[in-house]
C-alpha positions as CSV (number, residue, x, y, z in Angstrom):
1,M,81.2,89.6,-11.7
2,R,82.9,86.6,-10.3
3,K,80.9,86.9,-7.0
4,S,77.6,86.7,-8.9
5,Y,78.2,83.0,-9.7
6,L,78.7,81.9,-6.1
7,P,75.0,81.6,-5.0
8,V,74.3,79.5,-8.1
9,A,77.1,77.1,-7.3
10,L,76.1,76.8,-3.7
11,L,72.5,76.0,-4.8
12,L,73.7,73.4,-7.2
13,V,75.8,71.6,-4.5
14,V,72.8,71.6,-2.1
15,S,70.5,70.2,-4.7
16,V,72.8,67.3,-5.6
17,G,73.2,66.5,-1.9
18,V,69.5,66.5,-1.2
19,T,68.8,64.3,-4.3
20,G,71.5,61.8,-3.2
21,A,70.1,61.5,0.3
22,F,66.6,61.0,-1.1
23,M,67.8,58.3,-3.5
24,K,69.7,56.5,-0.7
25,Y,66.5,56.6,1.5
26,Y,64.3,55.3,-1.3
27,M,66.7,52.4,-2.2
28,Q,66.6,51.2,1.5
29,Q,62.8,50.9,1.5
30,P,61.2,47.4,0.9
31,V,59.7,46.9,-2.5
32,A,55.9,46.9,-2.4
33,T,54.2,43.7,-3.7
34,T,50.9,43.3,-5.5
35,Q,48.4,41.6,-3.3
36,V,46.6,38.7,-5.2
37,P,43.2,37.8,-3.8
38,T,43.3,34.4,-2.0
39,K,40.4,33.0,-4.1
40,L,42.4,33.7,-7.3
41,L,45.5,32.0,-5.9
42,A,43.4,28.9,-4.9
43,A,41.9,28.8,-8.4
44,A,45.3,29.0,-10.0
45,V,46.5,25.9,-8.1
46,E,43.2,23.9,-8.2
47,K,43.8,20.3,-9.1
48,P,42.0,18.9,-12.1
49,V,39.1,16.6,-11.4
50,F,39.3,13.1,-13.0
51,K,36.3,10.8,-13.4
52,Y,35.3,8.2,-16.0
53,G,39.0,8.3,-17.0
54,L,38.5,11.9,-18.2
55,N,39.7,15.3,-17.0
56,L,36.4,16.9,-16.1
57,S,38.0,20.3,-15.6
58,E,38.2,20.6,-19.3
59,F,34.4,20.5,-19.7
60,K,31.2,22.1,-18.5
61,V,29.8,19.1,-16.6
62,L,26.0,18.7,-16.7
63,K,24.5,15.9,-14.6
64,H,21.1,14.2,-15.2
65,V,18.9,11.3,-14.1
66,V,17.2,9.1,-16.7
67,K,13.5,10.0,-16.6
68,Q,10.7,7.5,-17.0
69,N,10.3,6.5,-20.7
70,E,13.3,8.7,-21.6
71,I,15.4,7.2,-24.4
72,F,18.9,7.8,-25.7
73,A,17.7,10.1,-28.5
74,D,15.8,12.3,-25.9
75,M,19.0,12.7,-23.9
76,L,21.0,14.1,-26.9
77,M,18.3,16.0,-28.8
78,Q,17.9,18.4,-25.8
79,Y,21.5,19.5,-26.7
80,N,20.6,19.8,-30.4
81,V,22.7,16.8,-31.4
82,A,21.9,15.9,-35.1
83,Y,19.6,13.0,-35.4
84,Q,22.0,11.4,-37.9
85,T,24.7,11.4,-35.2
86,I,22.3,9.8,-32.7
87,D,21.3,7.1,-35.2
88,F,24.9,6.4,-36.0
89,L,25.8,6.0,-32.3
90,A,22.8,3.8,-31.6
91,H,23.7,1.5,-34.5
92,E,27.4,1.3,-33.7
93,S,27.0,0.8,-30.0
94,K,24.9,-2.4,-30.3
95,S,27.9,-4.7,-29.8
96,I,29.0,-2.7,-26.7
97,F,25.8,-1.7,-24.9
98,N,22.1,-2.3,-25.5
99,L,20.4,1.2,-25.4
100,N,17.1,-0.4,-24.5
101,K,18.6,-1.4,-21.1
102,M,19.0,2.2,-19.9
103,K,17.1,2.4,-16.7
104,A,15.0,5.2,-15.3
105,G,16.6,6.6,-12.2
106,N,20.2,5.9,-13.3
107,N,22.6,8.8,-13.7
108,Y,24.1,10.2,-16.9
109,T,26.4,13.1,-17.5
110,V,26.9,15.3,-20.5
111,L,30.3,16.9,-21.0
112,C,30.2,20.1,-22.9
113,Q,32.6,22.8,-24.1
114,K,31.8,26.5,-24.2
115,T,31.9,28.2,-27.6
116,D,30.8,31.6,-29.0
117,N,27.6,29.8,-30.1
118,G,26.9,28.3,-26.6
119,L,27.6,24.8,-25.1
120,V,28.6,22.0,-27.5
121,P,28.2,18.4,-26.2
122,K,31.4,16.4,-26.5
123,K,30.6,13.2,-24.6
124,L,27.7,11.5,-22.8
125,V,28.5,9.1,-20.0
126,Y,25.8,6.7,-18.8
127,E,26.2,4.9,-15.4
128,E,25.0,1.3,-15.5
129,D,25.7,1.1,-11.8
130,K,28.2,2.6,-9.3
131,V,31.1,0.7,-10.9
132,N,30.4,0.4,-14.7
133,Y,29.7,3.2,-17.2
134,V,29.4,3.7,-21.0
135,V,30.9,6.6,-22.8
136,F,29.4,7.9,-26.1
137,N,32.0,10.1,-27.8
138,L,30.4,13.0,-29.8
139,D,33.7,14.8,-30.6
140,D,35.5,14.7,-34.0
141,S,34.8,10.9,-34.3
142,L,31.8,9.0,-33.1
143,Y,32.4,5.8,-31.0
144,T,31.3,4.1,-27.8
145,Y,33.3,2.3,-25.1
146,R,32.9,0.8,-21.7
147,G,34.8,1.8,-18.5
148,Q,34.9,1.0,-14.8
149,N,35.4,3.2,-11.8
150,K,38.3,2.3,-9.6
151,V,37.1,0.0,-6.8
152,E,38.8,0.0,-3.4
153,R,38.3,-3.1,-1.3
154,K,38.4,-2.6,2.5
155,H,38.6,-5.2,5.3
156,Q,35.8,-4.5,7.8
157,E,35.3,-5.7,11.3
158,V,31.9,-4.6,12.8
159,S,29.6,-5.4,15.6
160,G,26.4,-4.2,17.1
161,V,23.7,-4.7,19.7
162,I,20.2,-4.8,18.4
163,N,18.0,-2.0,19.8
164,S,15.0,-2.2,17.6
165,S,15.7,-4.2,14.4
166,L,18.7,-5.7,12.7
167,Y,18.3,-3.3,9.7
168,E,18.0,-0.2,11.9
169,T,21.0,-1.3,14.0
170,L,23.2,-1.6,10.9
171,E,21.9,1.7,9.6
172,S,22.5,3.6,12.9
173,N,26.1,2.3,13.0
174,N,26.8,3.3,9.4
175,M,27.0,-0.3,8.1
176,S,25.6,-1.5,4.8
177,P,22.0,-2.8,5.1
178,A,23.0,-5.5,2.7
179,L,24.7,-7.2,5.6
180,A,21.2,-7.9,7.1
181,V,20.4,-10.0,4.0
182,R,23.7,-11.8,4.0
183,L,23.5,-12.6,7.7
184,S,20.0,-13.9,7.3
185,E,21.2,-16.2,4.5
186,I,24.2,-17.5,6.5
187,F,22.2,-18.2,9.7
188,A,18.9,-19.1,8.0
189,W,19.1,-22.7,9.4
190,T,20.1,-21.8,13.0
191,V,18.7,-18.3,13.9
192,D,15.0,-17.6,13.8
193,F,15.0,-14.1,12.4
194,Y,11.3,-13.7,13.1
195,K,12.1,-13.8,16.8
196,I,15.0,-11.4,17.1
197,Q,14.9,-9.6,20.4
198,Q,16.3,-6.3,21.7
199,G,19.7,-7.1,23.1
200,D,20.6,-9.8,20.5
201,K,24.1,-9.1,19.2
202,F,26.3,-9.7,16.2
203,K,29.9,-9.5,14.9
204,V,30.9,-9.7,11.3
205,V,34.3,-9.8,9.5
206,Y,34.0,-9.1,5.8
207,D,35.2,-7.2,2.7
208,E,33.4,-4.2,1.3
209,D,33.9,-2.4,-2.0
210,F,34.0,1.4,-2.3
211,V,34.0,3.8,-5.3
212,N,35.0,7.4,-4.5
213,G,34.3,6.7,-0.8
214,E,30.8,5.3,-1.4
215,S,30.0,1.6,-0.7
216,V,29.1,-0.3,-3.8
217,G,28.8,-3.8,-2.5
218,I,29.5,-6.4,0.2
219,G,32.2,-8.9,-0.6
220,E,32.8,-12.2,1.1
221,I,31.9,-12.6,4.8
222,S,34.8,-14.5,6.2
223,S,33.4,-15.0,9.7
224,A,30.5,-14.0,11.8
225,V,28.8,-14.6,15.2
226,F,25.2,-14.0,16.1
227,N,24.2,-14.0,19.7
228,S,20.5,-14.7,20.0
229,S,18.8,-15.2,23.4
230,G,22.2,-15.3,25.0
231,K,23.6,-18.1,22.8
232,D,26.4,-17.6,20.4
233,F,26.1,-19.0,16.8
234,Y,29.4,-18.9,14.9
235,A,29.9,-19.2,11.1
236,F,33.3,-19.5,9.3
237,Y,33.8,-19.5,5.6
238,Y,35.9,-22.5,4.5
239,A,36.8,-23.9,1.0
240,K,37.8,-27.6,1.2
241,D,40.1,-27.1,-1.8
242,A,40.4,-25.3,-5.1
243,A,38.0,-27.6,-6.8
244,H,35.2,-26.9,-4.3
245,E,33.3,-23.7,-3.7
246,G,33.5,-22.6,-0.1
247,D,30.7,-22.8,2.4
248,Y,29.9,-21.8,6.0
249,Y,30.6,-24.1,9.0
250,D,30.2,-23.6,12.8
251,E,33.1,-23.7,15.3
252,N,32.9,-27.5,15.4
253,G,33.0,-28.0,11.6
254,N,29.3,-28.7,11.2
255,S,27.6,-27.2,8.1
256,M,25.5,-24.1,8.7
257,K,22.9,-25.7,6.4
258,K,20.4,-27.9,8.0
259,E,18.0,-30.2,6.2
260,F,15.3,-27.6,6.0
261,L,15.1,-23.8,5.8
262,K,13.4,-22.1,8.8
263,A,10.8,-20.5,6.4
264,P,9.8,-20.7,2.7
265,V,9.8,-16.9,2.2
266,K,12.3,-14.1,3.2
267,F,11.5,-11.1,5.2
268,S,7.9,-11.8,6.0
269,R,6.1,-12.5,9.3
270,I,4.2,-15.4,10.8
271,S,0.5,-14.4,10.8
272,S,-0.8,-17.7,12.1
273,H,1.0,-20.5,13.9
274,Y,0.3,-24.3,13.7
275,S,-2.6,-24.9,16.0
276,L,-5.0,-27.7,16.8
277,N,-7.8,-25.3,17.6
278,R,-7.9,-21.9,15.7
279,F,-10.8,-19.6,14.8
280,H,-10.8,-19.6,11.0
281,P,-11.1,-16.0,9.6
282,V,-13.1,-17.2,6.6
283,T,-15.4,-20.0,7.8
284,K,-15.8,-18.4,11.3
285,E,-15.4,-21.9,12.9
286,W,-13.0,-23.2,15.5
287,K,-10.9,-25.9,13.8
288,A,-7.4,-27.2,13.6
289,H,-4.9,-25.2,11.5
290,L,-2.1,-27.7,10.6
291,G,0.1,-25.2,8.9
292,T,2.2,-22.1,9.5
293,D,1.1,-18.9,7.7
294,Y,3.7,-16.4,6.5
295,A,2.2,-13.1,5.5
296,A,4.1,-11.4,2.6
297,P,3.3,-9.0,-0.3
298,F,1.8,-10.4,-3.5
299,G,4.5,-11.9,-5.7
300,T,7.0,-12.6,-3.0
301,P,9.1,-15.7,-4.2
302,I,8.3,-18.9,-2.3
303,M,11.3,-21.3,-1.9
304,A,11.5,-25.0,-1.5
305,T,12.8,-25.5,2.1
306,A,14.8,-28.6,1.2
307,D,15.8,-30.7,-1.8
308,G,13.1,-33.0,-3.1
309,I,10.7,-34.1,-5.9
310,V,7.4,-32.3,-6.6
311,E,4.4,-34.6,-6.0
312,D,1.7,-32.1,-6.8
313,A,1.6,-28.7,-8.5
314,C,-1.9,-27.7,-9.3
315,F,-5.1,-25.7,-8.2
316,K,-7.7,-26.8,-5.7
317,V,-10.7,-24.9,-4.4
318,Y,-9.5,-24.5,-0.8
319,N,-5.7,-24.7,-1.3
320,G,-5.6,-22.4,-4.3
321,N,-2.5,-22.8,-6.3
322,Y,-0.1,-25.1,-4.3
323,V,3.0,-27.2,-4.6
324,K,3.7,-30.4,-2.5
325,I,7.3,-31.8,-2.3
326,R,8.5,-35.2,-1.1
327,H,11.9,-34.8,0.4
328,N,12.6,-38.4,1.5
329,G,10.8,-41.3,3.0
330,Q,10.2,-39.3,6.2
331,Y,9.5,-35.7,5.3
332,K,7.1,-33.8,2.9
333,T,6.2,-30.1,2.7
334,Q,3.3,-28.2,1.1
335,Y,3.0,-24.5,0.0
336,L,-0.6,-23.1,-0.4
337,H,-2.4,-20.1,-1.8
338,M,0.2,-19.1,-4.4
339,S,-0.6,-16.4,-6.9
340,K,1.1,-18.6,-9.5
341,I,3.2,-21.7,-9.5
342,G,6.8,-21.2,-10.6
343,K,7.9,-21.8,-14.2
344,G,8.8,-25.5,-14.9
345,I,7.4,-26.7,-11.5
346,H,5.2,-29.7,-12.1
347,S,4.7,-33.2,-10.8
348,G,8.0,-35.1,-11.0
349,T,10.2,-32.0,-11.1
350,R,13.4,-32.3,-8.9
351,V,14.0,-29.1,-6.9
352,K,16.9,-27.8,-4.8
353,Q,16.8,-26.1,-1.5
354,G,16.1,-22.4,-1.9
355,E,14.8,-22.8,-5.5
356,I,11.7,-20.7,-6.3
357,I,8.7,-22.8,-6.7
358,G,5.9,-20.2,-6.8
359,Y,4.8,-16.7,-5.6
360,V,2.8,-15.5,-2.7
361,G,-0.9,-14.9,-3.4
362,A,-4.4,-15.3,-1.9
363,T,-5.9,-18.0,-4.1
364,G,-8.2,-20.6,-2.5
365,L,-9.6,-20.0,1.0
366,A,-7.5,-17.0,2.0
367,T,-8.3,-13.5,3.3
368,G,-5.0,-11.9,2.2
369,P,-1.6,-12.6,0.6
370,H,0.4,-15.3,2.5
371,V,1.7,-18.8,2.1
372,C,0.4,-21.6,4.3
373,Y,3.4,-23.9,4.9
374,R,2.6,-27.4,5.9
375,F,5.1,-30.0,7.1
376,W,4.7,-33.8,7.3
377,K,6.9,-36.2,9.3
378,D,6.3,-39.9,9.0
379,G,2.9,-39.2,7.4
380,Q,1.7,-36.9,10.2
381,Q,1.3,-33.1,9.9
382,V,3.5,-31.5,12.6
383,D,4.7,-28.0,13.6
384,P,7.9,-27.5,11.6
385,L,9.2,-24.9,14.1
386,K,9.3,-27.5,16.8
387,Q,11.2,-30.2,14.9
388,K,14.9,-31.0,15.8
389,L,16.4,-31.1,12.4
390,T,19.9,-32.5,11.8
391,F,22.8,-30.9,9.9
392,S,23.3,-31.8,6.3
393,D,26.5,-32.3,4.3
394,P,28.9,-33.0,7.2
395,M,32.6,-32.0,6.7
396,P,34.7,-35.1,5.8
397,A,37.3,-36.0,8.5
398,K,40.3,-35.3,6.2
399,Y,39.2,-31.6,6.0
400,K,38.2,-31.1,9.6
401,T,41.7,-31.0,11.0
402,D,42.7,-28.3,8.5
403,F,39.5,-26.3,9.2
404,M,39.9,-26.4,13.0
405,A,43.5,-25.2,12.7
406,K,42.6,-22.3,10.4
407,I,39.7,-21.0,12.5
408,K,41.5,-21.1,15.8
409,S,43.1,-17.7,15.5
410,V,40.0,-16.3,13.6
411,K,37.7,-17.3,16.5
412,Q,40.1,-15.7,19.0
413,R,40.0,-12.5,17.0
414,M,36.2,-12.6,16.7
415,D,35.9,-13.1,20.5
416,A,38.2,-10.0,21.1
417,I,35.9,-7.7,19.1
418,V,33.9,-5.5,21.4
419,Y,30.2,-5.1,20.8
420,Q,29.2,-1.6,19.9
421,A,26.7,-0.2,22.4
422,P,23.2,0.2,21.0
423,K,22.3,3.7,19.8
424,P,18.9,5.3,20.7
425,K,16.2,4.6,18.3
426,V,15.2,7.7,16.3
427,E,11.6,7.7,15.4
428,K,10.9,8.8,11.8
429,P,7.6,9.8,10.3
430,V,6.0,7.1,8.1
431,E,6.3,9.3,5.0
432,D,10.0,9.7,5.5
433,V,10.5,5.9,5.6
434,A,8.5,5.5,2.4
435,D,10.5,8.2,0.7
436,N,13.9,6.9,1.8
437,Y,13.7,3.1,1.4
438,D,12.8,0.9,-1.5
439,S,10.2,-1.9,-1.0
440,K,12.8,-4.6,-0.3
441,Y,14.4,-2.8,2.5
442,S,11.1,-1.6,3.9
443,L,10.1,-5.2,4.3
444,L,13.5,-6.0,5.9
445,K,13.2,-3.0,8.2
446,R,9.8,-4.1,9.6
447,D,10.5,-7.8,9.9
448,F,14.0,-7.8,11.4
């Protein structure tokens, strides 16, 4: 009987040994990990998005553009916001923002939260411009407040060689086209922007503001040089003291402003020069044309080319609406064919250089919109583009020493900037240009 238990005992010992060996092997194996999809891991560590001073990650963000004739009520009623709520916000926001000033084409954003019943709007953010915005709170309490995006100011040093036009050169080098306008204003008395040629060059040192990496405006231009027809024209910004607003001077301390502007309108073209024998397009006769015609679109502002007193501001059959200005005992100017004379401009009115005195039209003896600019010197009509005009507002001697000392290193730095090589002109279909640029820049693009 005792021998019958031996096989069972042996079997039990073997089983325990096998089990122990198996457990030892299992414990030595690495523990398997659960593989989490990479996309889920990225979503788990995704940083919240902040804009308008709000965490947009908490909302469903719906972006819109203000449509033509769309009003504040239309924006909210499409989200089923109660009219009483809209009326309350419209009334309470008057002291903060005038709802009538919402512009078609501007952006606005509606921030919603998801519920079982669908999306519920919590805030509407209207962008006045790239910096300023207005928030209308629709949550538990109704209120309105203003905000500003963070503006980053960068110091820029740029240059370029003109291949086609100033505007296109700036564009091809990823520079703000607003620089073209600023440069034309600074060099208005020394560079003829109607005669810019391929190969002319420029260098500019300035500040530029950015919001979220996008340019929102050109700040102060501290220095610039424009090389036209092989000649360098420098301009340095200088403030005499805290009581005076700064202005631009050349490398010798002379004001960049001469007695007269080069032209009475911006961004136009000369359609007819001063001539003693020109074929008149209306009368079909050869006769003297004692003015310079600047073609420009209807309504383009016409500026006084220098300080003076208005002698005439009226209508005559051949001149149309015109203004004549006496600048001093030596010079007078006249501006013909205006669509209308500027507000407040009449005989005896004192005007400043650059002041708007009227608007381009085709009144009187004219075939199209332009201003005929006439120039008198010592009682004789002359060609203004051939006059050697002197500098105005010279820098007082007590400031000149300080100015020359300050610009010495600046000029050295300007001279060290290397001109960027011109980039090939890329031809664009006419329809693309019309779609991508507004009228102001379209003019600028053609004329520069």
